[in-house]
Each structure stands twice: as C-alpha cells, then as structure tokens.
N, CA, C, O and the ligand as a Tripos MOL2 file, in Angstrom:
@<TRIPOS>MOLECULE
protein
  289   287    73     0     0
PROTEIN
NO_CHARGES

@<TRIPOS>ATOM
      1 N          70.0440   32.0800   48.2760 N.3       1 MET1
      2 CA         70.6920   33.3930   48.3090 C.3       1 MET1
      3 C          70.7710   33.8840   49.7440 C.2       1 MET1
      4 O          69.8320   33.7100   50.5220 O.2       1 MET1
      5 N          71.8840   34.4910   50.0870 N.am      2 SER2
      6 CA         72.1120   34.9420   51.4550 C.3       2 SER2
      7 C          72.4420   36.4380   51.4400 C.2       2 SER2
      8 O          73.1500   36.9220   50.5570 O.2       2 SER2
      9 N          71.9210   37.1490   52.4220 N.am      3 THR3
     10 CA         72.1740   38.5870   52.5030 C.3       3 THR3
     11 C          72.7460   38.9340   53.8700 C.2       3 THR3
     12 O          72.2370   38.4890   54.8990 O.2       3 THR3
     13 N          73.7970   39.7240   53.8720 N.am      4 ALA4
     14 CA         74.3860   40.1680   55.1310 C.3       4 ALA4
     15 C          74.5680   41.6720   55.0760 C.2       4 ALA4
     16 O          74.9940   42.2170   54.0580 O.2       4 ALA4
     17 N          74.2440   42.3420   56.1730 N.am      5 THR5
     18 CA         74.4650   43.7840   56.2470 C.3       5 THR5
     19 C          75.5030   44.0740   57.3270 C.2       5 THR5
     20 O          75.3870   43.6140   58.4630 O.2       5 THR5
     21 N          76.5100   44.8390   56.9520 N.am      6 ILE6
     22 CA         77.5480   45.2090   57.9130 C.3       6 ILE6
     23 C          77.6450   46.7270   57.9750 C.2       6 ILE6
     24 O          77.2440   47.4280   57.0450 O.2       6 ILE6
     25 N          78.1810   47.2210   59.0790 N.am      7 LEU7
     26 CA         78.4300   48.6490   59.2120 C.3       7 LEU7
     27 C          79.9180   48.8890   59.0010 C.2       7 LEU7
     28 O          80.7650   48.1770   59.5410 O.2       7 LEU7
     29 N          80.2120   49.9030   58.2080 N.am      8 VAL8
     30 CA         81.6020   50.2030   57.8740 C.3       8 VAL8
     31 C          81.9030   51.6630   58.1850 C.2       8 VAL8
     32 O          81.1620   52.5610   57.7850 O.2       8 VAL8
     33 N          82.9980   51.8850   58.9040 N.am      9 SER9
     34 CA         83.3840   53.2570   59.2170 C.3       9 SER9
     35 C          84.4950   53.7180   58.2870 C.2       9 SER9
     36 O          85.2310   52.9070   57.7270 O.2       9 SER9
     37 N          84.6050   55.0260   58.1310 N.am     10 GLY10
     38 CA         85.7020   55.6110   57.3670 C.3      10 GLY10
     39 C          85.3910   55.9480   55.9300 C.2      10 GLY10
     40 O          86.2440   56.4670   55.2100 O.2      10 GLY10
     41 N          84.1480   55.6500   55.4970 N.am     11 MET11
     42 CA         83.8010   55.9460   54.1060 C.3      11 MET11
     43 C          83.2710   57.3770   53.9900 C.2      11 MET11
     44 O          82.4600   57.8150   54.8050 O.2      11 MET11
     45 N          83.7380   58.0980   52.9690 N.am     12 THR12
     46 CA         83.3610   59.5060   52.8700 C.3      12 THR12
     47 C          82.8080   59.9500   51.5170 C.2      12 THR12
     48 O          82.2270   61.0310   51.4190 O.2      12 THR12
     49 N          82.9760   59.1440   50.4810 N.am     13 CYS13
     50 CA         82.5510   59.6290   49.1660 C.3      13 CYS13
     51 C          82.3110   58.4830   48.1930 C.2      13 CYS13
     52 O          82.4330   57.3120   48.5530 O.2      13 CYS13
     53 N          81.9770   58.8260   46.9800 N.am     14 GLY14
     54 CA         81.6930   57.8280   45.9550 C.3      14 GLY14
     55 C          82.8890   56.9340   45.6480 C.2      14 GLY14
     56 O          82.7260   55.7750   45.2660 O.2      14 GLY14
     57 N          84.0810   57.4760   45.8170 N.am     15 HIS15
     58 CA         85.2800   56.6780   45.5940 C.3      15 HIS15
     59 C          85.3430   55.5410   46.6140 C.2      15 HIS15
     60 O          85.6890   54.4090   46.2770 O.2      15 HIS15
     61 N          85.0050   55.8560   47.8560 N.am     16 CYS16
     62 CA         84.9990   54.8420   48.9210 C.3      16 CYS16
     63 C          83.9860   53.7500   48.5930 C.2      16 CYS16
     64 O          84.2520   52.5620   48.7730 O.2      16 CYS16
     65 N          82.8320   54.1700   48.1130 N.am     17 VAL17
     66 CA         81.7660   53.2150   47.7560 C.3      17 VAL17
     67 C          82.2700   52.2810   46.6650 C.2      17 VAL17
     68 O          82.0590   51.0700   46.7230 O.2      17 VAL17
     69 N          82.9360   52.8540   45.6740 N.am     18 LYS18
     70 CA         83.4500   52.0650   44.5620 C.3      18 LYS18
     71 C          84.5180   51.0860   45.0460 C.2      18 LYS18
     72 O          84.5150   49.9160   44.6630 O.2      18 LYS18
     73 N          85.4320   51.5730   45.8900 N.am     19 ALA19
     74 CA         86.5430   50.7440   46.3780 C.3      19 ALA19
     75 C          86.0100   49.5450   47.1580 C.2      19 ALA19
     76 O          86.4530   48.4150   46.9510 O.2      19 ALA19
     77 N          85.0650   49.7960   48.0490 N.am     20 ILE20
     78 CA         84.5580   48.7120   48.8930 C.3      20 ILE20
     79 C          83.6750   47.7680   48.0810 C.2      20 ILE20
     80 O          83.6560   46.5630   48.3320 O.2      20 ILE20
     81 N          82.9560   48.3060   47.1230 N.am     21 THR21
     82 CA         82.1170   47.4640   46.2710 C.3      21 THR21
     83 C          82.9900   46.5150   45.4530 C.2      21 THR21
     84 O          82.6610   45.3390   45.2990 O.2      21 THR21
     85 N          84.1000   47.0280   44.9300 N.am     22 GLU22
     86 CA         85.0050   46.1950   44.1360 C.3      22 GLU22
     87 C          85.6220   45.0950   44.9830 C.2      22 GLU22
     88 O          85.6960   43.9390   44.5670 O.2      22 GLU22
     89 N          86.0640   45.4730   46.1810 N.am     23 GLU23
     90 CA         86.7470   44.5210   47.0670 C.3      23 GLU23
     91 C          85.7860   43.4040   47.5050 C.2      23 GLU23
     92 O          86.1540   42.2290   47.5070 O.2      23 GLU23
     93 N          84.5710   43.7750   47.8700 N.am     24 LEU24
     94 CA         83.5990   42.7710   48.3330 C.3      24 LEU24
     95 C          83.0740   41.9210   47.1680 C.2      24 LEU24
     96 O          82.7870   40.7360   47.3320 O.2      24 LEU24
     97 N          82.9550   42.5390   46.0020 N.am     25 SER25
     98 CA         82.4650   41.8040   44.8300 C.3      25 SER25
     99 C          83.4360   40.7010   44.4210 C.2      25 SER25
    100 O          83.0520   39.7370   43.7580 O.2      25 SER25
    101 N          84.7040   40.8500   44.8240 N.am     26 ALA26
    102 CA         85.7260   39.8690   44.4650 C.3      26 ALA26
    103 C          85.6180   38.5990   45.3110 C.2      26 ALA26
    104 O          86.2240   37.5820   44.9750 O.2      26 ALA26
    105 N          84.8510   38.6480   46.4040 N.am     27 LEU27
    106 CA         84.6910   37.4550   47.2440 C.3      27 LEU27
    107 C          83.8570   36.4160   46.5080 C.2      27 LEU27
    108 O          82.9610   36.7410   45.7290 O.2      27 LEU27
    109 N          84.1810   35.1550   46.7820 N.am     28 ASP28
    110 CA         83.5010   34.0270   46.1420 C.3      28 ASP28
    111 C          81.9830   34.0710   46.3250 C.2      28 ASP28
    112 O          81.4920   34.1580   47.4510 O.2      28 ASP28
    113 N          81.2570   34.0100   45.2370 N.am     29 GLY29
    114 CA         79.8040   33.8780   45.3080 C.3      29 GLY29
    115 C          79.0290   35.1650   45.5100 C.2      29 GLY29
    116 O          77.8000   35.1430   45.5750 O.2      29 GLY29
    117 N          79.7340   36.2950   45.6100 N.am     30 VAL30
    118 CA         79.0260   37.5560   45.8330 C.3      30 VAL30
    119 C          78.3120   37.9880   44.5540 C.2      30 VAL30
    120 O          78.9180   38.0550   43.4850 O.2      30 VAL30
    121 N          77.0310   38.2750   44.6780 N.am     31 GLN31
    122 CA         76.2000   38.6460   43.5390 C.3      31 GLN31
    123 C          75.9670   40.1520   43.4620 C.2      31 GLN31
    124 O          75.8960   40.7380   42.3820 O.2      31 GLN31
    125 N          75.8520   40.7570   44.6430 N.am     32 GLU32
    126 CA         75.5110   42.1690   44.6590 C.3      32 GLU32
    127 C          76.0210   42.8300   45.9330 C.2      32 GLU32
    128 O          75.9930   42.2380   47.0120 O.2      32 GLU32
    129 N          76.4860   44.0640   45.7880 N.am     33 VAL33
    130 CA         76.9170   44.8500   46.9440 C.3      33 VAL33
    131 C          76.1890   46.1760   46.8640 C.2      33 VAL33
    132 O          76.2520   46.8630   45.8450 O.2      33 VAL33
    133 N          75.4960   46.5420   47.9380 N.am     34 SER34
    134 CA         74.8540   47.8500   47.9140 C.3      34 SER34
    135 C          75.2470   48.6380   49.1540 C.2      34 SER34
    136 O          75.2370   48.1190   50.2700 O.2      34 SER34
    137 N          75.5930   49.8960   48.9350 N.am     35 VAL35
    138 CA         76.1350   50.7370   50.0020 C.3      35 VAL35
    139 C          75.2400   51.9360   50.2470 C.2      35 VAL35
    140 O          74.8640   52.6550   49.3210 O.2      35 VAL35
    141 N          74.9080   52.1370   51.5100 N.am     36 GLU36
    142 CA         74.1950   53.3500   51.8960 C.3      36 GLU36
    143 C          75.2220   54.2190   52.6090 C.2      36 GLU36
    144 O          75.5100   54.0300   53.7910 O.2      36 GLU36
    145 N          75.7700   55.1790   51.8610 N.am     37 LEU37
    146 CA         76.8740   55.9930   52.3840 C.3      37 LEU37
    147 C          76.4000   56.9670   53.4540 C.2      37 LEU37
    148 O          75.4560   57.7300   53.2480 O.2      37 LEU37
    149 N          77.0750   56.9260   54.6050 N.am     38 VAL38
    150 CA         76.8430   57.9100   55.6630 C.3      38 VAL38
    151 C          78.1860   58.6010   55.9050 C.2      38 VAL38
    152 O          79.0820   58.0390   56.5330 O.2      38 VAL38
    153 N          78.3090   59.8310   55.3950 N.am     39 VAL39
    154 CA         79.5580   60.5630   55.5210 C.3      39 VAL39
    155 C          79.8000   60.8950   56.9960 C.2      39 VAL39
    156 O          78.9080   61.3880   57.6870 O.2      39 VAL39
    157 N          81.0300   60.6140   57.4710 N.am     40 ASP40
    158 CA         81.4030   60.8440   58.8680 C.3      40 ASP40
    159 C          80.6110   59.9740   59.8460 C.2      40 ASP40
    160 O          80.5280   60.2840   61.0350 O.2      40 ASP40
    161 N          80.0390   58.8970   59.3460 N.am     41 GLY41
    162 CA         79.3360   57.9760   60.2410 C.3      41 GLY41
    163 C          79.6000   56.5570   59.7870 C.2      41 GLY41
    164 O          80.5720   56.2850   59.0830 O.2      41 GLY41
    165 N          78.7300   55.6610   60.1960 N.am     42 ASN42
    166 CA         78.8700   54.2750   59.7760 C.3      42 ASN42
    167 C          77.9630   54.0110   58.5780 C.2      42 ASN42
    168 O          76.7440   54.1630   58.6560 O.2      42 ASN42
    169 N          78.5750   53.6200   57.4880 N.am     43 SER43
    170 CA         77.8120   53.3130   56.2840 C.3      43 SER43
    171 C          77.3080   51.8780   56.3600 C.2      43 SER43
    172 O          77.9830   50.9890   56.8800 O.2      43 SER43
    173 N          76.1250   51.6780   55.8380 N.am     44 SER44
    174 CA         75.5300   50.3550   55.8360 C.3      44 SER44
    175 C          75.8310   49.6800   54.4920 C.2      44 SER44
    176 O          75.5080   50.2100   53.4290 O.2      44 SER44
    177 N          76.4510   48.5110   54.5650 N.am     45 VAL45
    178 CA         76.8380   47.7930   53.3540 C.3      45 VAL45
    179 C          76.1320   46.4400   53.3310 C.2      45 VAL45
    180 O          76.3040   45.6220   54.2350 O.2      45 VAL45
    181 N          75.3450   46.2180   52.2980 N.am     46 THR46
    182 CA         74.6080   44.9610   52.1830 C.3      46 THR46
    183 C          75.2050   44.1240   51.0600 C.2      46 THR46
    184 O          75.3500   44.5710   49.9220 O.2      46 THR46
    185 N          75.5440   42.8890   51.4260 N.am     47 VAL47
    186 CA         76.1820   41.9780   50.4670 C.3      47 VAL47
    187 C          75.2690   40.7830   50.2340 C.2      47 VAL47
    188 O          74.8730   40.0950   51.1750 O.2      47 VAL47
    189 N          74.9450   40.5490   48.9830 N.am     48 THR48
    190 CA         74.1250   39.3960   48.6200 C.3      48 THR48
    191 C          75.0320   38.3550   47.9700 C.2      48 THR48
    192 O          75.7770   38.6530   47.0370 O.2      48 THR48
    193 N          74.9530   37.1220   48.4870 N.am     49 SER49
    194 CA         75.8380   36.0680   47.9760 C.3      49 SER49
    195 C          75.0810   34.7500   47.8420 C.2      49 SER49
    196 O          74.0180   34.5630   48.4340 O.2      49 SER49
    197 N          75.6490   33.8450   47.0540 N.am     50 LEU50
    198 CA         75.0190   32.5440   46.8350 C.3      50 LEU50
    199 C          74.9630   31.7430   48.1280 C.2      50 LEU50
    200 O          73.9510   31.1110   48.4320 O.2      50 LEU50
    201 N          76.0640   31.7750   48.8930 N.am     51 GLU51
    202 CA         76.1550   31.0780   50.1730 C.3      51 GLU51
    203 C          76.4820   32.1060   51.2400 C.2      51 GLU51
    204 O          77.0450   33.1560   50.9310 O.2      51 GLU51
    205 N          76.1330   31.8180   52.5140 N.am     52 PRO52
    206 CA         76.5130   32.7540   53.5760 C.3      52 PRO52
    207 C          78.0280   32.9880   53.5460 C.2      52 PRO52
    208 O          78.8030   32.0520   53.3510 O.2      52 PRO52
    209 N          78.4410   34.2490   53.7420 N.am     53 LEU53
    210 CA         79.8640   34.5890   53.6740 C.3      53 LEU53
    211 C          80.5430   34.3750   55.0210 C.2      53 LEU53
    212 O          79.9180   34.4940   56.0750 O.2      53 LEU53
    213 N          81.8200   34.0610   54.9650 N.am     54 ASP54
    214 CA         82.6350   33.9690   56.1730 C.3      54 ASP54
    215 C          82.8750   35.3950   56.6790 C.2      54 ASP54
    216 O          83.4560   36.2120   55.9640 O.2      54 ASP54
    217 N          82.4360   35.7010   57.9020 N.am     55 PRO55
    218 CA         82.5890   37.0700   58.4170 C.3      55 PRO55
    219 C          84.0500   37.5330   58.4210 C.2      55 PRO55
    220 O          84.3340   38.7160   58.2360 O.2      55 PRO55
    221 N          84.9670   36.5900   58.6330 N.am     56 GLY56
    222 CA         86.3880   36.9300   58.6250 C.3      56 GLY56
    223 C          86.8440   37.3980   57.2570 C.2      56 GLY56
    224 O          87.6470   38.3230   57.1380 O.2      56 GLY56
    225 N          86.3200   36.7450   56.2190 N.am     57 ALA57
    226 CA         86.6930   37.1040   54.8480 C.3      57 ALA57
    227 C          86.1270   38.4730   54.4920 C.2      57 ALA57
    228 O          86.7590   39.2620   53.7890 O.2      57 ALA57
    229 N          84.9210   38.7370   54.9920 N.am     58 VAL58
    230 CA         84.2990   40.0460   54.7410 C.3      58 VAL58
    231 C          85.1140   41.1410   55.4170 C.2      58 VAL58
    232 O          85.3970   42.1790   54.8190 O.2      58 VAL58
    233 N          85.4880   40.8950   56.6760 N.am     59 ARG59
    234 CA         86.2770   41.8820   57.4220 C.3      59 ARG59
    235 C          87.5990   42.1540   56.6990 C.2      59 ARG59
    236 O          88.0370   43.2990   56.5870 O.2      59 ARG59
    237 N          88.2210   41.0870   56.2150 N.am     60 GLU60
    238 CA         89.4950   41.2110   55.5140 C.3      60 GLU60
    239 C          89.3440   42.0450   54.2370 C.2      60 GLU60
    240 O          90.1990   42.8750   53.9260 O.2      60 GLU60
    241 N          88.2570   41.8200   53.5070 N.am     61 ALA61
    242 CA         88.0240   42.5640   52.2670 C.3      61 ALA61
    243 C          87.8110   44.0500   52.5580 C.2      61 ALA61
    244 O          88.2860   44.9160   51.8220 O.2      61 ALA61
    245 N          87.0910   44.3250   53.6390 N.am     62 VAL62
    246 CA         86.8500   45.7220   54.0230 C.3      62 VAL62
    247 C          88.1690   46.3820   54.4340 C.2      62 VAL62
    248 O          88.4460   47.5200   54.0550 O.2      62 VAL62
    249 N          88.9800   45.6540   55.2140 N.am     63 ASP63
    250 CA         90.3120   46.1450   55.6110 C.3      63 ASP63
    251 C          91.1520   46.4410   54.3770 C.2      63 ASP63
    252 O          91.8130   47.4750   54.2810 O.2      63 ASP63
    253 N          91.1060   45.5060   53.4420 N.am     64 GLU64
    254 CA         91.8770   45.6030   52.1990 C.3      64 GLU64
    255 C          91.5330   46.8920   51.4480 C.2      64 GLU64
    256 O          92.4010   47.5340   50.8570 O.2      64 GLU64
    257 N          90.2540   47.2530   51.4850 N.am     65 ALA65
    258 CA         89.8110   48.4660   50.8000 C.3      65 ALA65
    259 C          90.1970   49.7150   51.5880 C.2      65 ALA65
    260 O          90.1200   50.8280   51.0670 O.2      65 ALA65
    261 N          90.6110   49.5340   52.8390 N.am     66 GLY66
    262 CA         91.0740   50.6680   53.6500 C.3      66 GLY66
    263 C          90.0650   51.1810   54.6540 C.2      66 GLY66
    264 O          90.1860   52.3030   55.1470 O.2      66 GLY66
    265 N          89.0560   50.3540   54.9630 N.am     67 TYR67
    266 CA         88.0240   50.7800   55.9160 C.3      67 TYR67
    267 C          87.8930   49.7410   57.0310 C.2      67 TYR67
    268 O          88.5900   48.7260   57.0250 O.2      67 TYR67
    269 N          87.0000   49.9990   57.9810 N.am     68 SER68
    270 CA         86.8580   49.0730   59.1010 C.3      68 SER68
    271 C          85.4140   48.6580   59.2990 C.2      68 SER68
    272 O          84.4930   49.4630   59.1670 O.2      68 SER68
    273 N          85.2320   47.3710   59.6220 N.am     69 VAL69
    274 CA         83.9060   46.8930   59.9920 C.3      69 VAL69
    275 C          83.6540   47.3080   61.4320 C.2      69 VAL69
    276 O          84.5080   47.1290   62.3000 O.2      69 VAL69
    277 N          82.4850   47.8590   61.6750 N.am     70 VAL70
    278 CA         82.1010   48.2620   63.0250 C.3      70 VAL70
    279 C          81.4100   47.0680   63.6800 C.2      70 VAL70
    280 O          80.3870   46.5830   63.1960 O.2      70 VAL70
    281 N          81.9830   46.6080   64.7790 N.am     71 GLU71
    282 CA         81.3800   45.4760   65.5090 C.3      71 GLU71
    283 C          80.2540   46.0210   66.3720 C.2      71 GLU71
    284 O          80.4020   47.0310   67.0600 O.2      71 GLU71
    285 N          79.1190   45.3220   66.3160 N.am     72 ASP72
    286 CA         78.0430   45.8200   67.1800 C.3      72 ASP72
    287 C          77.7210   44.8370   68.2970 C.2      72 ASP72
    288 O          76.8390   45.0990   69.1160 O.2      72 ASP72
    289 CU         86.0000   58.3630   49.4640 Cu       73 CU73
@<TRIPOS>BOND
     1     1     2 1
     2     2     3 1
     3     3     4 2
     4     3     5 am
     5     5     6 1
     6     6     7 1
     7     7     8 2
     8     7     9 am
     9     9    10 1
    10    10    11 1
    11    11    12 2
    12    11    13 am
    13    13    14 1
    14    14    15 1
    15    15    16 2
    16    15    17 am
    17    17    18 1
    18    18    19 1
    19    19    20 2
    20    19    21 am
    21    21    22 1
    22    22    23 1
    23    23    24 2
    24    23    25 am
    25    25    26 1
    26    26    27 1
    27    27    28 2
    28    27    29 am
    29    29    30 1
    30    30    31 1
    31    31    32 2
    32    31    33 am
    33    33    34 1
    34    34    35 1
    35    35    36 2
    36    35    37 am
    37    37    38 1
    38    38    39 1
    39    39    40 2
    40    39    41 am
    41    41    42 1
    42    42    43 1
    43    43    44 2
    44    43    45 am
    45    45    46 1
    46    46    47 1
    47    47    48 2
    48    47    49 am
    49    49    50 1
    50    50    51 1
    51    51    52 2
    52    51    53 am
    53    53    54 1
    54    54    55 1
    55    55    56 2
    56    55    57 am
    57    57    58 1
    58    58    59 1
    59    59    60 2
    60    59    61 am
    61    61    62 1
    62    62    63 1
    63    63    64 2
    64    63    65 am
    65    65    66 1
    66    66    67 1
    67    67    68 2
    68    67    69 am
    69    69    70 1
    70    70    71 1
    71    71    72 2
    72    71    73 am
    73    73    74 1
    74    74    75 1
    75    75    76 2
    76    75    77 am
    77    77    78 1
    78    78    79 1
    79    79    80 2
    80    79    81 am
    81    81    82 1
    82    82    83 1
    83    83    84 2
    84    83    85 am
    85    85    86 1
    86    86    87 1
    87    87    88 2
    88    87    89 am
    89    89    90 1
    90    90    91 1
    91    91    92 2
    92    91    93 am
    93    93    94 1
    94    94    95 1
    95    95    96 2
    96    95    97 am
    97    97    98 1
    98    98    99 1
    99    99   100 2
   100    99   101 am
   101   101   102 1
   102   102   103 1
   103   103   104 2
   104   103   105 am
   105   105   106 1
   106   106   107 1
   107   107   108 2
   108   107   109 am
   109   109   110 1
   110   110   111 1
   111   111   112 2
   112   111   113 am
   113   113   114 1
   114   114   115 1
   115   115   116 2
   116   115   117 am
   117   117   118 1
   118   118   119 1
   119   119   120 2
   120   119   121 am
   121   121   122 1
   122   122   123 1
   123   123   124 2
   124   123   125 am
   125   125   126 1
   126   126   127 1
   127   127   128 2
   128   127   129 am
   129   129   130 1
   130   130   131 1
   131   131   132 2
   132   131   133 am
   133   133   134 1
   134   134   135 1
   135   135   136 2
   136   135   137 am
   137   137   138 1
   138   138   139 1
   139   139   140 2
   140   139   141 am
   141   141   142 1
   142   142   143 1
   143   143   144 2
   144   143   145 am
   145   145   146 1
   146   146   147 1
   147   147   148 2
   148   147   149 am
   149   149   150 1
   150   150   151 1
   151   151   152 2
   152   151   153 am
   153   153   154 1
   154   154   155 1
   155   155   156 2
   156   155   157 am
   157   157   158 1
   158   158   159 1
   159   159   160 2
   160   159   161 am
   161   161   162 1
   162   162   163 1
   163   163   164 2
   164   163   165 am
   165   165   166 1
   166   166   167 1
   167   167   168 2
   168   167   169 am
   169   169   170 1
   170   170   171 1
   171   171   172 2
   172   171   173 am
   173   173   174 1
   174   174   175 1
   175   175   176 2
   176   175   177 am
   177   177   178 1
   178   178   179 1
   179   179   180 2
   180   179   181 am
   181   181   182 1
   182   182   183 1
   183   183   184 2
   184   183   185 am
   185   185   186 1
   186   186   187 1
   187   187   188 2
   188   187   189 am
   189   189   190 1
   190   190   191 1
   191   191   192 2
   192   191   193 am
   193   193   194 1
   194   194   195 1
   195   195   196 2
   196   195   197 am
   197   197   198 1
   198   198   199 1
   199   199   200 2
   200   199   201 am
   201   201   202 1
   202   202   203 1
   203   203   204 2
   204   203   205 am
   205   205   206 1
   206   206   207 1
   207   207   208 2
   208   207   209 am
   209   209   210 1
   210   210   211 1
   211   211   212 2
   212   211   213 am
   213   213   214 1
   214   214   215 1
   215   215   216 2
   216   215   217 am
   217   217   218 1
   218   218   219 1
   219   219   220 2
   220   219   221 am
   221   221   222 1
   222   222   223 1
   223   223   224 2
   224   223   225 am
   225   225   226 1
   226   226   227 1
   227   227   228 2
   228   227   229 am
   229   229   230 1
   230   230   231 1
   231   231   232 2
   232   231   233 am
   233   233   234 1
   234   234   235 1
   235   235   236 2
   236   235   237 am
   237   237   238 1
   238   238   239 1
   239   239   240 2
   240   239   241 am
   241   241   242 1
   242   242   243 1
   243   243   244 2
   244   243   245 am
   245   245   246 1
   246   246   247 1
   247   247   248 2
   248   247   249 am
   249   249   250 1
   250   250   251 1
   251   251   252 2
   252   251   253 am
   253   253   254 1
   254   254   255 1
   255   255   256 2
   256   255   257 am
   257   257   258 1
   258   258   259 1
   259   259   260 2
   260   259   261 am
   261   261   262 1
   262   262   263 1
   263   263   264 2
   264   263   265 am
   265   265   266 1
   266   266   267 1
   267   267   268 2
   268   267   269 am
   269   269   270 1
   270   270   271 1
   271   271   272 2
   272   271   273 am
   273   273   274 1
   274   274   275 1
   275   275   276 2
   276   275   277 am
   277   277   278 1
   278   278   279 1
   279   279   280 2
   280   279   281 am
   281   281   282 1
   282   282   283 1
   283   283   284 2
   284   283   285 am
   285   285   286 1
   286   286   287 1
   287   287   288 2
@<TRIPOS>SUBSTRUCTURE
     1 MET1         2 RESIDUE 1 A MET
     2 SER2         6 RESIDUE 1 A SER
     3 THR3        10 RESIDUE 1 A THR
     4 ALA4        14 RESIDUE 1 A ALA
     5 THR5        18 RESIDUE 1 A THR
     6 ILE6        22 RESIDUE 1 A ILE
     7 LEU7        26 RESIDUE 1 A LEU
     8 VAL8        30 RESIDUE 1 A VAL
     9 SER9        34 RESIDUE 1 A SER
    10 GLY10       38 RESIDUE 1 A GLY
    11 MET11       42 RESIDUE 1 A MET
    12 THR12       46 RESIDUE 1 A THR
    13 CYS13       50 RESIDUE 1 A CYS
    14 GLY14       54 RESIDUE 1 A GLY
    15 HIS15       58 RESIDUE 1 A HIS
    16 CYS16       62 RESIDUE 1 A CYS
    17 VAL17       66 RESIDUE 1 A VAL
    18 LYS18       70 RESIDUE 1 A LYS
    19 ALA19       74 RESIDUE 1 A ALA
    20 ILE20       78 RESIDUE 1 A ILE
    21 THR21       82 RESIDUE 1 A THR
    22 GLU22       86 RESIDUE 1 A GLU
    23 GLU23       90 RESIDUE 1 A GLU
    24 LEU24       94 RESIDUE 1 A LEU
    25 SER25       98 RESIDUE 1 A SER
    26 ALA26      102 RESIDUE 1 A ALA
    27 LEU27      106 RESIDUE 1 A LEU
    28 ASP28      110 RESIDUE 1 A ASP
    29 GLY29      114 RESIDUE 1 A GLY
    30 VAL30      118 RESIDUE 1 A VAL
    31 GLN31      122 RESIDUE 1 A GLN
    32 GLU32      126 RESIDUE 1 A GLU
    33 VAL33      130 RESIDUE 1 A VAL
    34 SER34      134 RESIDUE 1 A SER
    35 VAL35      138 RESIDUE 1 A VAL
    36 GLU36      142 RESIDUE 1 A GLU
    37 LEU37      146 RESIDUE 1 A LEU
    38 VAL38      150 RESIDUE 1 A VAL
    39 VAL39      154 RESIDUE 1 A VAL
    40 ASP40      158 RESIDUE 1 A ASP
    41 GLY41      162 RESIDUE 1 A GLY
    42 ASN42      166 RESIDUE 1 A ASN
    43 SER43      170 RESIDUE 1 A SER
    44 SER44      174 RESIDUE 1 A SER
    45 VAL45      178 RESIDUE 1 A VAL
    46 THR46      182 RESIDUE 1 A THR
    47 VAL47      186 RESIDUE 1 A VAL
    48 THR48      190 RESIDUE 1 A THR
    49 SER49      194 RESIDUE 1 A SER
    50 LEU50      198 RESIDUE 1 A LEU
    51 GLU51      202 RESIDUE 1 A GLU
    52 PRO52      206 RESIDUE 1 A PRO
    53 LEU53      210 RESIDUE 1 A LEU
    54 ASP54      214 RESIDUE 1 A ASP
    55 PRO55      218 RESIDUE 1 A PRO
    56 GLY56      222 RESIDUE 1 A GLY
    57 ALA57      226 RESIDUE 1 A ALA
    58 VAL58      230 RESIDUE 1 A VAL
    59 ARG59      234 RESIDUE 1 A ARG
    60 GLU60      238 RESIDUE 1 A GLU
    61 ALA61      242 RESIDUE 1 A ALA
    62 VAL62      246 RESIDUE 1 A VAL
    63 ASP63      250 RESIDUE 1 A ASP
    64 GLU64      254 RESIDUE 1 A GLU
    65 ALA65      258 RESIDUE 1 A ALA
    66 GLY66      262 RESIDUE 1 A GLY
    67 TYR67      266 RESIDUE 1 A TYR
    68 SER68      270 RESIDUE 1 A SER
    69 VAL69      274 RESIDUE 1 A VAL
    70 VAL70      278 RESIDUE 1 A VAL
    71 GLU71      282 RESIDUE 1 A GLU
    72 ASP72      286 RESIDUE 1 A ASP
    73 CU73       289 GROUP 0 **** ****
C-alpha cells in the first residue's frame, strides 16, 4: 500500500471535497482519499493506493476537478 499527500489550492467547501475525492478515487488502484479542508488556503489531500501513483495522473485528476496541486 502506498500513501501520498498533496497540497491543493482552491477548495472552499464540502462540495469541493466531494468533487476531488470522486476524481481521485477514479484513478487506478486508489483505495482511499482523505481531505483536510483549509478554506482559503492549501488543503491537504492524502491518497492511499495499491501502487505508487503517477504524479502527473494525480495532477491531471485534480485539474479535472477544477483545482490545482501546489508544488512545494
Ligand atoms: Cu466547494
């Protein structure tokens, strides 16, 4: 099992949490998505998957949901 935590900007409410959870859950092998919502800041999103995820695919899924991955 592999866990990755990313920071996502632009999330403001429970709807955002649901949208991003759905989009990331659709990626191959994803078992769990947990979001720590920070309104007007960077939310912490933890994705648990069977195999390590391709960071590009994660970024694309976040974009698809309408938010942005914060590069650190
Ligand atoms: Cu929202």
